[in-house]
Structures are given as structure tokens and as C-alpha cells.
N, C-alpha and C positions, 0 to 999 in steps of 0.2 A: 610630837603633837599629840593632845588628849583626843581619843576617839571613844564614841559611845557604841559603835557597831563593830562587829568582827570583820577581819580581813580574810577573804576566801580567794585563794588563787586557783584560776582554771587554767588548765593547759590544752591547747587545741581547741579550734572552734569549727562548727557547722551551723549555719543560719537557721536550717530547718529544726534545729533542737534549742533554740534559745528560750523557748517558754517552759522548758524543762529545768532551766537553771534556777536556782532559789536565790533570788536577788533579795526580795523582802527588806530588811533592816540590815543586811549585809553590805559591806563593801567589797565589790568584786573585781579582782583585777585579772587580766587575761594576757597569757604568754602564747604568742602565735607567730608563724612565719609570714614574711613580708607579703607574699602572694595573696594568702587569705585576708590579711589586714586591709590590703589594698581593694578587695572584693566586698568587704562588709558594708552593708547598707549604713547610712547615717543614723537611723533609728537604733540600729544594733549597737553601734559604736557608743551612743550616748548612754546605754544602760551600763557600761563598765566604768568603774572609778579611774582605772588606768589600764593602758594597753602597752604591753612590752613587745616589740617587734624583734624576731630573732632572725639572726643571720643563718637560715636554714635552706639547703636547696629545694626546690620545687621539683621533687621526683617522687617515685613509689617506693623509695627506700625506707622500710619501716624503722632503721636505725638512726635516721638523720636527726630526729628530736633528742635522743638520748646522748648523740654527741655534742649537743649544745646546753648540756647541764651546767657548765660554768657561766654561760650567758645568762640562763635562768636564775641562778643564785645571785649574781649581780643585779639583775632587775627586781627580784623580790626583795633583797636588801634596801634597794632605792625606794621601792613603793612602801616598805615597812615604815621607813622614817616619816611618811605621810599617814598611812592608813593603819599603822599598828603591825606588830608581827603576825605572820599568818596562822590562823587558827584550823584552817582546813586546805588540803590540795585536792583538786577535782580532776580526775582523767577518765574521759568516758571513751577514748577511741585506743585501738591496739598500740599505734606508735608512740602513745604518750604514757602509757601505763607504768613503764620502768623508769623513766625520768620523774614522773610524779613520786614515785616510791623513794627515789633518791632525795627529792626536796623535802619530803616528809622526815626522813632521818636527819638531814642536815639542820632543819629547823625545829626538830623535837615536836613533830605534828603527828597526832594519831591517825591510824589508818594501816591500809596494807604496807608492809615494809618491803625493803629491797630484796631480801632473800625470798620472800614469797613471789615478788613481782618477777623476779628472775626465773623462777621455777615456772611461772606461767607465760614466759617469753622464749626461753631457750630451749629447743626441743630434745636436746641431749639430757640435760640436766633433769627436765620434767620426766622423761622416761626412765632415767637412773632412779628417781625417786619411786615412781610407779613400780618398777621392778623390784626394788628392796622391799616394798609393801606387799608383795605377791599378786600384783594386779598385772594381767597378761599384756605385754606390749610386743610389737613388732621386733625381730633381731635388728639391732642397730649399732653404728660404729661411727664415732666423731673422725672426721677427716680434715686435711688442709693441704696447703701447697707442699708441705714438708713430708707428707705421708709416702713412705717408701712404696714403690709399685709392688714389691714383694707382698706388702701387706693388703694392698688392694686385691692382689691375686688370692690371698687367703679368704678375703671377704667374698670374692667370685665363687670361690670352692664351696663356701659355706651357704650360699644361697642357691637352692636348685632352679628357682623360676626367675621371674621378673625382679629387678632391682631398681630401687628408687634413690635418686641423688637429689638432696634438697638443702636449702639454707637453714641455718640452725634458728634465726630470728626473724624470719620473714613471716608473711601470713596471706591468706586468700590463694594459696598454691602458686605464688609467684616464685619463679626460679626453679620450679620442680622439673625434673627430667625422670622419664621412666624408660628403663632398657629392657629388651625383651629377655636377656639372659647375661650371665658374666662375661661371656666373650664379647658382647656388644659394649658392655659396660667398660672393659678393659680396653677395647679399642678407642673409645671415646677419651679415657683417661690419657692414654699413650699420645693422642692427637691434640688434646686441648688442655690437658692438666686437670688438677682438682683445685677449686677455688678454696680460700681460706673460710673457716667458720661454716663448713657444711657437714652434713651427715649422710651416711649410707644406710638405707632400711631395708628389709624384705619386704616385698610387695603382699599385702594381705588380700587375698580373694574375699569378696563379700560385700554387703550393702554398706555404704557410708552414712552414718547417722550424725545428728547434731542435737544437742541437749542444751536448753537455755533456761535460766531462771534467777532466782533471787535466794541467797543465803544470808542468814542474819544471825549472829551469835552461835554459828554452827549448825543451825537449823535451817533446812531447805523450806522456805516458806512457799515457793511456787516453782514448778518444773513442767517444761514441755518438751516432749521428745519427738523427733521426726527422722524419716530416712529421706535422703536425697534421692529426686528422680533423675535430676541432671545436676551433678556436682561441681565444685569449684574447679577441680582438675580439667574436667571436660570442657567446662565453660571458658577457661583460659586458653584451652588449646583450639578454641573456635568450633568444637564439634557439636555442642548443643546448649540449650537453655540452662539456667540454673534455677532450680526449684526443689521443693521438699513437701511431704505430706506427714501429718501426724500419726502416730500408732493409736488405733482404737482398740487393741487388746490389753486388757488390765494386766494379766500376768507378765507380759513383755514390759509394760511401762514400770511396773514394780520392780522388775530385775534392773531395768536401766536406772531407776531412782537409787536404788541400793548401791549400784555401781557408781553413780555419780557421787553419792554421800562418800565413798571410800576415796575417791579422787580428790574430792575438796578437803577431807580431813588429811590425806597425805601431803597436800601443799600447804596446810594451815590456813587456808583461804576461809575465813569465818565470817566475814561480813562484806558481801560485794555482790553484784551480778556476775553471771559467768556464761561462758560459751564454750561447751565440750563437744568434741568430735570423736567418734569410735566406730569401730566396725561390728557388724552383725555377720558372722561368717555362716556358710552353708551348713556348719555342724551347730548352728545355734549358740555360738561362742561370743562373748563380748571381748574385743580388744581394743584397748586405748590407743588413740591416734594423737590427739593434742588437745590443749585446754588454754583459754584466755580468761583474765579476770576483767571481763567487760561484756557489754551486751552484744548479741550477735548482729553482724551487718547485713547487706543486701536488703531483703524486705522481711527479714525475720521479725525483728522488733515492732514494726509497723503492723504486721499480722497478728501477732500476739495482743497488742493493745486493741486492735479493731474487734478481734473475736472474743479475747477473755478479759479485756479491761484492765489487763496488767501492763503499766508503762515501765519498760526496762530501762529506758533512757532516764526516766525520772528517778527510777530506783538506783541508778548507777550515781547520781548525784547525791541523793539522800545518804546512800551507804558511805560515799567519801566525806560527807560533812558529819557524819554520826548522828544523824536526825532520824527519827522513827520511819519504818518502812510504811507505805500506804497500802500494802498488801495486808488486809485486816485479819485474815485467818489462813493458816496453812491451806493451799489448794493446788490442784492438778487440773490437767486439761480434760479429764473426765466428769469433773465436778460441776460443769457449767450445763445447765439443763438447755436442751434443744441443739447442743452442739457435740456431734460424734466425733468428727474430725475436723481438721483445718488444714491450710496449706497456702504455699505462695508461690508465685511464678516471677522470675526476674528474666525477661525476653532478651535474647542476645541481640546485639547491634552489630552487623557484619562489617560496617564502614568503620575504618580506622582513622579517617580524617574528619575535620569539621564539615557539617552537612545540614541542609536544610529540609525539614519535613514538609513533602509535597502532598501525601496521602496516607491515610491509615487504613489498613485492610484487617478485616477479621472481627471488628467489634460487633457485627451483626450476629456473631456466632457467641457472644459473650454470655456464659451461663448464669442462671439466677444465683449460683453459690458465691459469686464475686461479691464481696463486702466492702472492699476498698481497692482503689486503683490510682495509679499516677502515671498518666500518659502525656507527652508531649503535644503541644498544639500545632495545627497546620501554620507553617511559616516559621516556627521555631527553630533557631540554629541549635543543634546538639553535637555532643562530642567535641566541644570546643576548648576543654579543659582536660588535665590529666585527671583520671579517676580510676579507682581501683576495679570497678566493675561497670564498664559503659553499657548502658541499656537502652532497649527501644521502648520499654514499658514495664511497669511492675503491677502486680495483682496479688490480692490476699482472697482467700477462699474459706467458707464454712460450710460443712455439709453434715450429712447423717452417718457416713462410714468413710473409713479410709480409702475404700474402693472407689466411691462414687467421687470423692474429692479428686483422687488421682485421675480418673477418668476426665473430669473437667479440666484438670490442668493439662494434661496431654492434648485435649482437643483444641484448648485455646491457644497452647504453644504451637500448634501446627498450623492454625489458620491466622494468628496474628502476626502483621509485620508493617513495617513502614516503607513507603516509597520516598526516597530523599533524592536531593540533586546536591552537587557539590556547592559549598559556600563560596561565593564570588567575593573576592576582595577587591575593592575600587582602587582603580589607578590614580596615583596622586601625581 
């Protein structure tokens, strides 16, 4: 069939990001698993030229989409007969960056290729590349069900302190276990075994930081660097909120920006958004943790858009499509007049089952530094679907200094909470 507009393939969908998609004169098709397709609004469905429903489990396994690549190829072939061959493949989320790269390679589409996407997904491969490029990484070892116990004993001997066991291709601290020492690690291995596709790392003491931004043709056009106050690991273990505050110290920002440039160059990640995590040790050393070729999750991108006017979600779409960035000039977080620092808070939701909001506490103490928020309504049912980070509320902050923003984040985190009741399911 003759077509006058290009065919753009999107993998994965979140309704809150639909306005970032470049529909315009393009024919946009969507590949998404059944659960998401069934929950899409009618208005959203109408904007896509075709929707391909994937046989993908509704879980938090970040590998599920990659296991469905053959289904994706068949669907894109089917759509291409009507819409023309794909001219771009867009992937905004962690779980779809690798299958998107496989589709690009299969259909001869420009963009991040499979080799680079693998380096941004596989924690062993990415650290091998960093280490070969002279970038400091934690000591690490790939392990699986066939790893001899004698080898695990050697690892335990080589790590004097805490030991981390984590999946190679998950995200958000899912599946991570931290052991006090080698003895505890070996006892766990004897009792439970080691799963496939895992790695062991030394535990790095220090602050965990995240760096988010836009790179175009190898040039970092925007960069934001923050240190976590409550990080993903502690959030997943239920110990504290998830939050971060940006650095207001120019020399530290410059060091982190230079470190980020080395990382991106080592990965050959030249045109993309990125989310990098690293350690800042008590000795003031930067140590690589992991990196993704996508925008930061939780409330990171929302905060950056609200405070600095840079839409990383939109930038992800434009980069995948080979369209010009909307970041006009190279900019950083200290280039914005009136903003010394920013931050975000992702308040924990203790309830593990669906519940109804009865009361919201702590909003009377909400500081003036809050510039954006997303809180539930009274009577709203929450926690009624699988989600990577269940939350009671989200807040973005802007202030004069890092210290002031951190103070406000900690105060609101301590005072804000929801009073909920279990959701009642009517008897039939």
C-alpha cells in the first residue's frame, strides 16, 4: 500500500506520557502486552494506527518483553504491509530498550543498536566495558546455577565486607540481596543455591547518586546530578522513602559530568536520554554502579521538567526518531536563574494490598519549595495494580541550596502519610 507518512513503532505504553509521543504526520503503531492494552482509554487507542497485543506476562520481570521479540517482528511485518516499513522504533522504558534495539537491527532502522542496548541492560557487560576503559567499578563476578561452591568461596574470601547478589538485567533494585559478610553469603548459597543470570559485587560504602540527561551526537546537552536521600534498595526493603536532591557544588557537578561523558563514550551511547547511577565514596571517589539508555523513573523526570523545563520523556521520543532535540543550548542545573538546587520525594506506601484513601496527613506542613505534586484523592483506590514503585504521593522541590531542599524533603517525608482502609470487593 502507498503511504505518505512514515511508520513509527512504539514499544510499551504509559498513558501519562501520551502527549510526549510524536504523532504529527506519522503513522504510529504500538506493541504492548495485553494488560496495558485492556486498560488504555478509548481516546489513547484512537491515536495509534495499529496496536499489537503481545503475549507477555503481567509481572515486574524486566526481561519479559525481550522474550517476545519474535512476536514483535511478526506484528511489525504485518503492520508494515499497511503502513509501510518502520522508519523508527521508540522505546522509553527500561524493559523495552533491548527489544527495540533488536527490532532496529532486524528492520535496518537507525538508532541505538543491540550491542549498545545490551551494554545498558546487562550489569556484568557494562562493568566489563567500564573496567576496560579505566573507570572504577565494584569488584564483580558473574554467577549462575552451575557456579561451583569452591568458586563462591573464593569470591567470599576476596570481599572483606558486605556482599551483594543481584540479577544481571533487572532494575529498580529488584531481586537484590545484601549479606553482612562472606559467611552469610555462603550460607545462603548452600541453603538456596544461586539463580541463573546473577552477579556478585562488593558493597561500596558511600552515597548513591543518579545522573540524568540528554546526549546528542556524543555531546551532553543537559545533565542533572543528584544524590539519593532514600535510595531504591532501601525503598524496596520498606525501610524509607525514595528521594534525592541535586548538587549545588559546581566542582562536584563538573567531575560528575566528566565521569558521565566517559561512561557514555565507553558505551557508544551517542544519541539518547540516560540514567546513570554511581557512588560517591567517603574518600570523594566516583565509582560506577549502572546505567540505562532511558529517562529516570520514579519522579525524576517530572521534577526536571517542572524545575528546569527539560522534558526527558519527550527527548527520549525525539532521540529514537532521529528528530532534533528541544534542548536549544547546552545547559546544566546551575544555569537556571533562581534555582540553586532541586529534588524529589516518592513517599512510601506501606500497604501491600489494594486500599482506599480515607485521609491525607501532613499537607499542612508542605513547604513552599514544592513546585509539583501528584497525590491521590480521598476515596481513590490505590495499589490496585502491579507497579515498580507503589507510592503514597510524589513531590518535586526547587530551592536556593542543596541543604534547604534536603531539609524540606526530610520534613515532608516525616509528616506526610495516607490513612487507608482495605478495598472491599462486593460479593456476587
